[in-house]
N, CA, C and O atoms as a Maestro MAE file, in Angstrom:
{
 s_m_m2io_version
 :::
 2.0.0
}

f_m_ct {
 s_m_title
 :::
 protein
 m_atom[288] {
  # First column is atom index #
  i_m_mmod_type
  r_m_x_coord
  r_m_y_coord
  r_m_z_coord
  i_m_residue_number
  s_m_chain_name
  s_m_pdb_residue_name
  s_m_pdb_atom_name
  i_m_atomic_number
  :::
  1 25 -12.936 -6.436 14.031 1 A "MET " " N  " 7
  2 3 -12.905 -6.852 12.610 1 A "MET " " CA " 6
  3 2 -11.991 -8.140 12.447 1 A "MET " " C  " 6
  4 15 -10.960 -8.210 13.116 1 A "MET " " O  " 8
  5 25 -12.352 -9.189 11.549 2 A "ALA " " N  " 7
  6 3 -12.270 -10.095 10.771 2 A "ALA " " CA " 6
  7 2 -11.202 -9.660 10.084 2 A "ALA " " C  " 6
  8 15 -10.985 -8.515 9.688 2 A "ALA " " O  " 8
  9 25 -10.350 -10.911 9.923 3 A "PHE " " N  " 7
  10 3 -8.969 -10.412 8.906 3 A "PHE " " CA " 6
  11 2 -9.038 -11.897 8.400 3 A "PHE " " C  " 6
  12 15 -9.083 -13.018 8.905 3 A "PHE " " O  " 8
  13 25 -9.022 -11.313 7.092 4 A "GLU " " N  " 7
  14 3 -8.872 -11.847 5.699 4 A "GLU " " CA " 6
  15 2 -7.108 -12.934 5.976 4 A "GLU " " C  " 6
  16 15 -6.150 -12.662 6.699 4 A "GLU " " O  " 8
  17 25 -7.416 -14.549 4.728 5 A "PRO " " N  " 7
  18 3 -6.186 -14.579 4.746 5 A "PRO " " CA " 6
  19 2 -4.992 -14.118 4.295 5 A "PRO " " C  " 6
  20 15 -3.949 -14.330 4.913 5 A "PRO " " O  " 8
  21 25 -5.039 -13.531 3.318 6 A "TRP " " N  " 7
  22 3 -3.857 -12.429 3.362 6 A "TRP " " CA " 6
  23 2 -3.992 -11.209 3.895 6 A "TRP " " C  " 6
  24 15 -2.895 -10.677 4.066 6 A "TRP " " O  " 8
  25 25 -4.732 -10.679 4.163 7 A "MET " " N  " 7
  26 3 -4.353 -10.066 5.598 7 A "MET " " CA " 6
  27 2 -3.305 -10.223 6.609 7 A "MET " " C  " 6
  28 15 -2.408 -9.391 6.743 7 A "MET " " O  " 8
  29 25 -3.442 -11.629 7.556 8 A "LEU " " N  " 7
  30 3 -3.004 -12.141 8.384 8 A "LEU " " CA " 6
  31 2 -1.319 -12.663 7.757 8 A "LEU " " C  " 6
  32 15 -0.286 -12.666 8.426 8 A "LEU " " O  " 8
  33 25 -1.465 -13.062 6.333 9 A "GLY " " N  " 7
  34 3 -0.061 -13.643 5.327 9 A "GLY " " CA " 6
  35 2 1.112 -12.342 5.591 9 A "GLY " " C  " 6
  36 15 2.264 -12.582 5.954 9 A "GLY " " O  " 8
  37 25 0.542 -10.824 5.315 10 A "ALA " " N  " 7
  38 3 0.573 -9.805 5.424 10 A "ALA " " CA " 6
  39 2 1.582 -9.319 6.790 10 A "ALA " " C  " 6
  40 15 2.744 -8.931 6.915 10 A "ALA " " O  " 8
  41 25 0.371 -9.593 7.748 11 A "ILE " " N  " 7
  42 3 0.753 -9.029 8.859 11 A "ILE " " CA " 6
  43 2 2.536 -10.027 9.351 11 A "ILE " " C  " 6
  44 15 3.581 -9.629 9.865 11 A "ILE " " O  " 8
  45 25 1.986 -11.639 8.758 12 A "ASP " " N  " 7
  46 3 3.315 -12.316 9.625 12 A "ASP " " CA " 6
  47 2 4.328 -11.813 8.490 12 A "ASP " " C  " 6
  48 15 5.413 -11.519 8.990 12 A "ASP " " O  " 8
  49 25 4.281 -11.641 7.173 13 A "GLU " " N  " 7
  50 3 5.385 -11.377 6.483 13 A "GLU " " CA " 6
  51 2 6.087 -10.333 7.494 13 A "GLU " " C  " 6
  52 15 7.288 -10.183 7.720 13 A "GLU " " O  " 8
  53 25 5.411 -9.924 7.820 14 A "ALA " " N  " 7
  54 3 6.140 -8.118 8.241 14 A "ALA " " CA " 6
  55 2 7.153 -8.215 9.337 14 A "ALA " " C  " 6
  56 15 8.049 -7.516 9.810 14 A "ALA " " O  " 8
  57 25 6.538 -9.562 9.561 15 A "GLY " " N  " 7
  58 3 6.960 -9.929 11.378 15 A "GLY " " CA " 6
  59 2 6.454 -9.232 12.513 15 A "GLY " " C  " 6
  60 15 7.039 -9.040 13.578 15 A "GLY " " O  " 8
  61 25 5.371 -8.892 12.198 16 A "TYR " " N  " 7
  62 3 4.228 -8.765 13.459 16 A "TYR " " CA " 6
  63 2 4.671 -9.426 14.381 16 A "TYR " " C  " 6
  64 15 5.218 -9.277 15.474 16 A "TYR " " O  " 8
  65 25 4.241 -10.370 13.564 17 A "ASN " " N  " 7
  66 3 4.041 -12.429 15.003 17 A "ASN " " CA " 6
  67 2 5.335 -13.148 15.491 17 A "ASN " " C  " 6
  68 15 5.502 -14.342 15.740 17 A "ASN " " O  " 8
  69 25 6.549 -11.685 15.587 18 A "GLY " " N  " 7
  70 3 7.560 -11.896 15.455 18 A "GLY " " CA " 6
  71 2 8.627 -11.897 14.354 18 A "GLY " " C  " 6
  72 15 8.448 -11.643 13.162 18 A "GLY " " O  " 8
  73 25 9.916 -12.272 15.049 19 A "ILE " " N  " 7
  74 3 10.776 -11.959 13.829 19 A "ILE " " CA " 6
  75 2 11.350 -13.886 13.712 19 A "ILE " " C  " 6
  76 15 11.484 -14.529 14.753 19 A "ILE " " O  " 8
  77 25 11.573 -14.434 12.533 20 A "ARG " " N  " 7
  78 3 12.051 -15.811 12.545 20 A "ARG " " CA " 6
  79 2 12.930 -15.572 11.529 20 A "ARG " " C  " 6
  80 15 13.014 -14.596 10.783 20 A "ARG " " O  " 8
  81 25 13.911 -17.090 11.611 21 A "ASP " " N  " 7
  82 3 15.003 -17.046 10.652 21 A "ASP " " CA " 6
  83 2 14.601 -16.861 9.463 21 A "ASP " " C  " 6
  84 15 15.259 -17.596 8.727 21 A "ASP " " O  " 8
  85 25 13.683 -16.117 8.754 22 A "GLU " " N  " 7
  86 3 13.402 -16.484 7.093 22 A "GLU " " CA " 6
  87 2 13.320 -14.626 7.596 22 A "GLU " " C  " 6
  88 15 13.457 -14.215 6.444 22 A "GLU " " O  " 8
  89 25 13.270 -14.067 7.956 23 A "HIS " " N  " 7
  90 3 12.506 -12.413 8.024 23 A "HIS " " CA " 6
  91 2 14.735 -12.219 8.111 23 A "HIS " " C  " 6
  92 15 15.398 -11.429 7.438 23 A "HIS " " O  " 8
  93 25 15.217 -13.126 9.037 24 A "LEU " " N  " 7
  94 3 16.821 -12.414 9.239 24 A "LEU " " CA " 6
  95 2 17.633 -12.594 7.909 24 A "LEU " " C  " 6
  96 15 18.646 -11.956 7.625 24 A "LEU " " O  " 8
  97 25 17.158 -13.365 7.291 25 A "ALA " " N  " 7
  98 3 18.018 -14.269 6.266 25 A "ALA " " CA " 6
  99 2 17.709 -12.959 5.213 25 A "ALA " " C  " 6
  100 15 18.635 -12.229 4.862 25 A "ALA " " O  " 8
  101 25 16.162 -12.718 4.699 26 A "ARG " " N  " 7
  102 3 16.196 -11.643 4.332 26 A "ARG " " CA " 6
  103 2 16.887 -10.215 4.558 26 A "ARG " " C  " 6
  104 15 17.648 -9.655 3.768 26 A "ARG " " O  " 8
  105 25 16.589 -9.889 5.426 27 A "VAL " " N  " 7
  106 3 17.411 -8.622 6.024 27 A "VAL " " CA " 6
  107 2 18.664 -8.887 5.840 27 A "VAL " " C  " 6
  108 15 19.310 -7.887 5.527 27 A "VAL " " O  " 8
  109 25 19.600 -10.400 5.954 28 A "ALA " " N  " 7
  110 3 21.145 -10.355 6.500 28 A "ALA " " CA " 6
  111 2 21.137 -10.186 4.428 28 A "ALA " " C  " 6
  112 15 22.044 -9.501 3.956 28 A "ALA " " O  " 8
  113 25 20.290 -10.719 3.613 29 A "GLU " " N  " 7
  114 3 21.192 -10.533 2.189 29 A "GLU " " CA " 6
  115 2 21.038 -9.206 1.757 29 A "GLU " " C  " 6
  116 15 22.056 -8.533 1.600 29 A "GLU " " O  " 8
  117 25 19.869 -8.690 1.526 30 A "GLU " " N  " 7
  118 3 20.002 -6.886 1.220 30 A "GLU " " CA " 6
  119 2 21.360 -6.015 2.482 30 A "GLU " " C  " 6
  120 15 22.032 -5.108 1.992 30 A "GLU " " O  " 8
  121 25 21.540 -6.291 3.567 31 A "LEU " " N  " 7
  122 3 22.633 -5.682 4.251 31 A "LEU " " CA " 6
  123 2 23.707 -6.318 3.634 31 A "LEU " " C  " 6
  124 15 24.467 -5.405 3.313 31 A "LEU " " O  " 8
  125 25 24.325 -7.692 3.195 32 A "LEU " " N  " 7
  126 3 25.220 -8.204 2.545 32 A "LEU " " CA " 6
  127 2 25.435 -7.735 1.055 32 A "LEU " " C  " 6
  128 15 26.565 -7.889 0.592 32 A "LEU " " O  " 8
  129 25 24.367 -7.126 0.188 33 A "ALA " " N  " 7
  130 3 24.069 -7.182 -1.144 33 A "ALA " " CA " 6
  131 2 25.474 -5.431 -0.962 33 A "ALA " " C  " 6
  132 15 26.458 -5.237 -1.675 33 A "ALA " " O  " 8
  133 25 25.144 -4.840 -0.190 34 A "ASP " " N  " 7
  134 3 25.609 -3.345 0.132 34 A "ASP " " CA " 6
  135 2 27.182 -3.751 0.476 34 A "ASP " " C  " 6
  136 15 27.883 -2.761 0.264 34 A "ASP " " O  " 8
  137 25 27.849 -4.711 0.868 35 A "ASP " " N  " 7
  138 3 28.854 -5.012 1.130 35 A "ASP " " CA " 6
  139 2 29.830 -3.406 1.831 35 A "ASP " " C  " 6
  140 15 30.705 -2.638 1.431 35 A "ASP " " O  " 8
  141 25 28.991 -3.600 3.045 36 A "LYS " " N  " 7
  142 3 30.026 -2.115 3.832 36 A "LYS " " CA " 6
  143 2 30.135 -2.961 4.930 36 A "LYS " " C  " 6
  144 15 29.436 -3.934 5.211 36 A "LYS " " O  " 8
  145 25 31.716 -2.175 5.912 37 A "GLU " " N  " 7
  146 3 32.413 -2.444 6.489 37 A "GLU " " CA " 6
  147 2 31.162 -2.597 8.040 37 A "GLU " " C  " 6
  148 15 31.041 -3.579 8.772 37 A "GLU " " O  " 8
  149 25 30.704 -1.793 8.090 38 A "LEU " " N  " 7
  150 3 30.210 -0.719 9.063 38 A "LEU " " CA " 6
  151 2 28.376 -0.869 8.394 38 A "LEU " " C  " 6
  152 15 28.011 -0.723 7.227 38 A "LEU " " O  " 8
  153 25 27.415 -1.241 9.768 39 A "ILE " " N  " 7
  154 3 26.111 -0.685 9.246 39 A "ILE " " CA " 6
  155 2 25.758 -0.132 10.501 39 A "ILE " " C  " 6
  156 15 25.893 -0.423 11.690 39 A "ILE " " O  " 8
  157 25 25.189 0.889 9.723 40 A "ASP " " N  " 7
  158 3 24.219 1.936 11.307 40 A "ASP " " CA " 6
  159 2 22.842 1.582 10.992 40 A "ASP " " C  " 6
  160 15 22.440 0.648 10.298 40 A "ASP " " O  " 8
  161 25 22.152 2.520 11.643 41 A "GLN " " N  " 7
  162 3 20.609 2.504 11.683 41 A "GLN " " CA " 6
  163 2 19.922 2.805 10.124 41 A "GLN " " C  " 6
  164 15 19.002 2.297 9.484 41 A "GLN " " O  " 8
  165 25 20.614 3.594 9.959 42 A "ASP " " N  " 7
  166 3 20.213 4.012 8.377 42 A "ASP " " CA " 6
  167 2 20.143 2.724 7.436 42 A "ASP " " C  " 6
  168 15 19.177 2.219 6.865 42 A "ASP " " O  " 8
  169 25 21.446 2.375 7.466 43 A "ASP " " N  " 7
  170 3 21.379 1.327 6.569 43 A "ASP " " CA " 6
  171 2 20.346 -0.019 6.860 43 A "ASP " " C  " 6
  172 15 19.615 -0.649 6.095 43 A "ASP " " O  " 8
  173 25 20.621 -0.153 8.265 44 A "PHE " " N  " 7
  174 3 19.189 -1.432 8.720 44 A "PHE " " CA " 6
  175 2 17.716 -0.765 8.451 44 A "PHE " " C  " 6
  176 15 16.845 -1.615 8.632 44 A "PHE " " O  " 8
  177 25 17.401 -0.009 8.227 45 A "GLU " " N  " 7
  178 3 16.485 0.612 8.236 45 A "GLU " " CA " 6
  179 2 15.713 0.185 6.901 45 A "GLU " " C  " 6
  180 15 14.520 -0.069 6.738 45 A "GLU " " O  " 8
  181 25 16.464 0.188 6.270 46 A "HIS " " N  " 7
  182 3 16.541 0.586 4.565 46 A "HIS " " CA " 6
  183 2 16.562 -0.952 4.455 46 A "HIS " " C  " 6
  184 15 16.010 -1.275 3.403 46 A "HIS " " O  " 8
  185 25 16.949 -1.903 5.080 47 A "ALA " " N  " 7
  186 3 17.511 -3.003 4.443 47 A "ALA " " CA " 6
  187 2 15.922 -3.703 4.858 47 A "ALA " " C  " 6
  188 15 15.150 -4.370 4.168 47 A "ALA " " O  " 8
  189 25 15.838 -3.281 6.132 48 A "CYS " " N  " 7
  190 3 14.457 -4.274 6.411 48 A "CYS " " CA " 6
  191 2 13.310 -3.699 5.643 48 A "CYS " " C  " 6
  192 15 12.183 -4.121 5.903 48 A "CYS " " O  " 8
  193 25 13.460 -2.845 4.786 49 A "ARG " " N  " 7
  194 3 12.224 -1.862 4.170 49 A "ARG " " CA " 6
  195 2 12.381 -2.375 2.602 49 A "ARG " " C  " 6
  196 15 11.459 -2.220 1.802 49 A "ARG " " O  " 8
  197 25 13.878 -3.120 2.171 50 A "MET " " N  " 7
  198 3 13.511 -3.718 1.246 50 A "MET " " CA " 6
  199 2 13.035 -5.059 1.099 50 A "MET " " C  " 6
  200 15 12.298 -5.474 0.205 50 A "MET " " O  " 8
  201 25 13.541 -5.724 2.091 51 A "ALA " " N  " 7
  202 3 12.777 -7.183 2.491 51 A "ALA " " CA " 6
  203 2 11.563 -7.161 3.208 51 A "ALA " " C  " 6
  204 15 11.347 -8.213 3.810 51 A "ALA " " O  " 8
  205 25 10.581 -6.160 3.346 52 A "GLY " " N  " 7
  206 3 9.748 -5.891 3.519 52 A "GLY " " CA " 6
  207 2 9.106 -6.338 4.768 52 A "GLY " " C  " 6
  208 15 8.111 -7.031 4.979 52 A "GLY " " O  " 8
  209 25 10.562 -5.322 6.092 53 A "VAL " " N  " 7
  210 3 9.948 -6.151 7.467 53 A "VAL " " CA " 6
  211 2 9.973 -5.167 7.772 53 A "VAL " " C  " 6
  212 15 10.469 -4.263 7.101 53 A "VAL " " O  " 8
  213 25 9.365 -5.009 9.055 54 A "ASP " " N  " 7
  214 3 9.071 -3.564 9.483 54 A "ASP " " CA " 6
  215 2 10.509 -3.320 10.778 54 A "ASP " " C  " 6
  216 15 10.345 -3.971 11.809 54 A "ASP " " O  " 8
  217 25 11.501 -2.652 10.726 55 A "PRO " " N  " 7
  218 3 12.765 -2.883 11.825 55 A "PRO " " CA " 6
  219 2 11.927 -2.372 13.165 55 A "PRO " " C  " 6
  220 15 12.650 -2.434 14.159 55 A "PRO " " O  " 8
  221 25 10.734 -1.937 13.419 56 A "GLU " " N  " 7
  222 3 10.256 -1.835 14.462 56 A "GLU " " CA " 6
  223 2 10.130 -3.114 15.343 56 A "GLU " " C  " 6
  224 15 10.084 -3.089 16.573 56 A "GLU " " O  " 8
  225 25 10.069 -4.425 14.438 57 A "ASN " " N  " 7
  226 3 9.015 -5.582 15.020 57 A "ASN " " CA " 6
  227 2 10.859 -6.471 15.832 57 A "ASN " " C  " 6
  228 15 10.900 -7.448 16.580 57 A "ASN " " O  " 8
  229 25 12.083 -5.641 15.290 58 A "PHE " " N  " 7
  230 3 12.911 -6.690 16.184 58 A "PHE " " CA " 6
  231 2 13.373 -5.667 17.779 58 A "PHE " " C  " 6
  232 15 13.515 -4.533 18.236 58 A "PHE " " O  " 8
  233 25 13.455 -7.468 18.142 59 A "THR " " N  " 7
  234 3 14.046 -6.869 19.255 59 A "THR " " CA " 6
  235 2 15.431 -7.064 19.885 59 A "THR " " C  " 6
  236 15 16.261 -7.462 19.068 59 A "THR " " O  " 8
  237 25 15.760 -6.935 20.779 60 A "GLN " " N  " 7
  238 3 17.789 -7.408 20.751 60 A "GLN " " CA " 6
  239 2 18.095 -8.263 20.539 60 A "GLN " " C  " 6
  240 15 19.058 -8.360 19.778 60 A "GLN " " O  " 8
  241 25 17.494 -9.390 21.058 61 A "ASP " " N  " 7
  242 3 17.875 -10.767 20.574 61 A "ASP " " CA " 6
  243 2 17.769 -10.995 18.987 61 A "ASP " " C  " 6
  244 15 18.212 -11.932 18.324 61 A "ASP " " O  " 8
  245 25 17.312 -10.273 18.724 62 A "ASP " " N  " 7
  246 3 16.708 -10.108 17.081 62 A "ASP " " CA " 6
  247 2 18.130 -10.218 16.595 62 A "ASP " " C  " 6
  248 15 18.850 -11.129 16.187 62 A "ASP " " O  " 8
  249 25 18.257 -8.751 16.828 63 A "LEU " " N  " 7
  250 3 19.746 -8.094 16.727 63 A "LEU " " CA " 6
  251 2 20.376 -9.031 16.650 63 A "LEU " " C  " 6
  252 15 20.342 -9.695 15.614 63 A "LEU " " O  " 8
  253 25 21.119 -9.379 17.663 64 A "ASP " " N  " 7
  254 3 21.993 -10.106 18.449 64 A "ASP " " CA " 6
  255 2 21.947 -11.396 17.188 64 A "ASP " " C  " 6
  256 15 22.952 -11.368 16.478 64 A "ASP " " O  " 8
  257 25 21.216 -12.188 16.929 65 A "ARG " " N  " 7
  258 3 20.903 -13.144 16.523 65 A "ARG " " CA " 6
  259 2 21.027 -12.660 14.833 65 A "ARG " " C  " 6
  260 15 21.236 -13.656 14.140 65 A "ARG " " O  " 8
  261 25 21.008 -12.351 14.638 66 A "LEU " " N  " 7
  262 3 21.069 -11.552 12.599 66 A "LEU " " CA " 6
  263 2 22.877 -11.486 12.652 66 A "LEU " " C  " 6
  264 15 23.879 -11.997 12.154 66 A "LEU " " O  " 8
  265 25 22.526 -10.687 13.423 67 A "GLU " " N  " 7
  266 3 24.852 -10.781 13.605 67 A "GLU " " CA " 6
  267 2 25.588 -11.431 13.793 67 A "GLU " " C  " 6
  268 15 26.716 -11.551 13.316 67 A "GLU " " O  " 8
  269 25 24.754 -12.262 14.952 68 A "GLN " " N  " 7
  270 3 25.623 -13.816 15.119 68 A "GLN " " CA " 6
  271 2 25.684 -14.742 13.818 68 A "GLN " " C  " 6
  272 15 26.506 -14.939 12.923 68 A "GLN " " O  " 8
  273 25 24.699 -15.108 14.077 69 A "ASP " " N  " 7
  274 3 24.048 -16.589 12.815 69 A "ASP " " CA " 6
  275 2 23.863 -16.225 11.279 69 A "ASP " " C  " 6
  276 15 23.874 -17.106 10.419 69 A "ASP " " O  " 8
  277 25 23.626 -14.348 10.866 70 A "PHE " " N  " 7
  278 3 23.373 -14.421 9.714 70 A "PHE " " CA " 6
  279 2 24.650 -13.126 9.483 70 A "PHE " " C  " 6
  280 15 25.536 -13.932 9.195 70 A "PHE " " O  " 8
  281 25 24.980 -12.499 9.445 71 A "LEU " " N  " 7
  282 3 26.332 -11.487 9.337 71 A "LEU " " CA " 6
  283 2 27.601 -12.294 9.196 71 A "LEU " " C  " 6
  284 15 28.263 -12.048 8.188 71 A "LEU " " O  " 8
  285 25 27.894 -12.883 9.728 72 A "ASN " " N  " 7
  286 3 29.203 -14.026 9.845 72 A "ASN " " CA " 6
  287 2 29.989 -14.747 8.494 72 A "ASN " " C  " 6
  288 15 30.908 -15.547 8.669 72 A "ASN " " O  " 8
  :::
 }
 m_bond[287] {
  # First column is bond index #
  i_m_from
  i_m_to
  i_m_order
  :::
  1 1 2 1
  2 2 3 1
  3 3 4 2
  4 3 5 1
  5 5 6 1
  6 6 7 1
  7 7 8 2
  8 7 9 1
  9 9 10 1
  10 10 11 1
  11 11 12 2
  12 11 13 1
  13 13 14 1
  14 14 15 1
  15 15 16 2
  16 15 17 1
  17 17 18 1
  18 18 19 1
  19 19 20 2
  20 19 21 1
  21 21 22 1
  22 22 23 1
  23 23 24 2
  24 23 25 1
  25 25 26 1
  26 26 27 1
  27 27 28 2
  28 27 29 1
  29 29 30 1
  30 30 31 1
  31 31 32 2
  32 31 33 1
  33 33 34 1
  34 34 35 1
  35 35 36 2
  36 35 37 1
  37 37 38 1
  38 38 39 1
  39 39 40 2
  40 39 41 1
  41 41 42 1
  42 42 43 1
  43 43 44 2
  44 43 45 1
  45 45 46 1
  46 46 47 1
  47 47 48 2
  48 47 49 1
  49 49 50 1
  50 50 51 1
  51 51 52 2
  52 51 53 1
  53 53 54 1
  54 54 55 1
  55 55 56 2
  56 55 57 1
  57 57 58 1
  58 58 59 1
  59 59 60 2
  60 59 61 1
  61 61 62 1
  62 62 63 1
  63 63 64 2
  64 63 65 1
  65 65 66 1
  66 66 67 1
  67 67 68 2
  68 67 69 1
  69 69 70 1
  70 70 71 1
  71 71 72 2
  72 71 73 1
  73 73 74 1
  74 74 75 1
  75 75 76 2
  76 75 77 1
  77 77 78 1
  78 78 79 1
  79 79 80 2
  80 79 81 1
  81 81 82 1
  82 82 83 1
  83 83 84 2
  84 83 85 1
  85 85 86 1
  86 86 87 1
  87 87 88 2
  88 87 89 1
  89 89 90 1
  90 90 91 1
  91 91 92 2
  92 91 93 1
  93 93 94 1
  94 94 95 1
  95 95 96 2
  96 95 97 1
  97 97 98 1
  98 98 99 1
  99 99 100 2
  100 99 101 1
  101 101 102 1
  102 102 103 1
  103 103 104 2
  104 103 105 1
  105 105 106 1
  106 106 107 1
  107 107 108 2
  108 107 109 1
  109 109 110 1
  110 110 111 1
  111 111 112 2
  112 111 113 1
  113 113 114 1
  114 114 115 1
  115 115 116 2
  116 115 117 1
  117 117 118 1
  118 118 119 1
  119 119 120 2
  120 119 121 1
  121 121 122 1
  122 122 123 1
  123 123 124 2
  124 123 125 1
  125 125 126 1
  126 126 127 1
  127 127 128 2
  128 127 129 1
  129 129 130 1
  130 130 131 1
  131 131 132 2
  132 131 133 1
  133 133 134 1
  134 134 135 1
  135 135 136 2
  136 135 137 1
  137 137 138 1
  138 138 139 1
  139 139 140 2
  140 139 141 1
  141 141 142 1
  142 142 143 1
  143 143 144 2
  144 143 145 1
  145 145 146 1
  146 146 147 1
  147 147 148 2
  148 147 149 1
  149 149 150 1
  150 150 151 1
  151 151 152 2
  152 151 153 1
  153 153 154 1
  154 154 155 1
  155 155 156 2
  156 155 157 1
  157 157 158 1
  158 158 159 1
  159 159 160 2
  160 159 161 1
  161 161 162 1
  162 162 163 1
  163 163 164 2
  164 163 165 1
  165 165 166 1
  166 166 167 1
  167 167 168 2
  168 167 169 1
  169 169 170 1
  170 170 171 1
  171 171 172 2
  172 171 173 1
  173 173 174 1
  174 174 175 1
  175 175 176 2
  176 175 177 1
  177 177 178 1
  178 178 179 1
  179 179 180 2
  180 179 181 1
  181 181 182 1
  182 182 183 1
  183 183 184 2
  184 183 185 1
  185 185 186 1
  186 186 187 1
  187 187 188 2
  188 187 189 1
  189 189 190 1
  190 190 191 1
  191 191 192 2
  192 191 193 1
  193 193 194 1
  194 194 195 1
  195 195 196 2
  196 195 197 1
  197 197 198 1
  198 198 199 1
  199 199 200 2
  200 199 201 1
  201 201 202 1
  202 202 203 1
  203 203 204 2
  204 203 205 1
  205 205 206 1
  206 206 207 1
  207 207 208 2
  208 207 209 1
  209 209 210 1
  210 210 211 1
  211 211 212 2
  212 211 213 1
  213 213 214 1
  214 214 215 1
  215 215 216 2
  216 215 217 1
  217 217 218 1
  218 218 219 1
  219 219 220 2
  220 219 221 1
  221 221 222 1
  222 222 223 1
  223 223 224 2
  224 223 225 1
  225 225 226 1
  226 226 227 1
  227 227 228 2
  228 227 229 1
  229 229 230 1
  230 230 231 1
  231 231 232 2
  232 231 233 1
  233 233 234 1
  234 234 235 1
  235 235 236 2
  236 235 237 1
  237 237 238 1
  238 238 239 1
  239 239 240 2
  240 239 241 1
  241 241 242 1
  242 242 243 1
  243 243 244 2
  244 243 245 1
  245 245 246 1
  246 246 247 1
  247 247 248 2
  248 247 249 1
  249 249 250 1
  250 250 251 1
  251 251 252 2
  252 251 253 1
  253 253 254 1
  254 254 255 1
  255 255 256 2
  256 255 257 1
  257 257 258 1
  258 258 259 1
  259 259 260 2
  260 259 261 1
  261 261 262 1
  262 262 263 1
  263 263 264 2
  264 263 265 1
  265 265 266 1
  266 266 267 1
  267 267 268 2
  268 267 269 1
  269 269 270 1
  270 270 271 1
  271 271 272 2
  272 271 273 1
  273 273 274 1
  274 274 275 1
  275 275 276 2
  276 275 277 1
  277 277 278 1
  278 278 279 1
  279 279 280 2
  280 279 281 1
  281 281 282 1
  282 282 283 1
  283 283 284 2
  284 283 285 1
  285 285 286 1
  286 286 287 1
  287 287 288 2
  :::
 }
}
């Protein structure tokens, strides 16, 4: 199957090629908008969906970076 350029862009945008700082920043923005002290799995998954990033693409290293670099 050949991919159209827009398909490749959508794949990259959702984080299927790896989570980058721009993905982390978008998810962090959604999480911080809720102004919660504690974030549970449902909050995280909702923020990911709102940011257009598949939560299944996050590794533990990505989650650690999100917490350390974007949520503090």
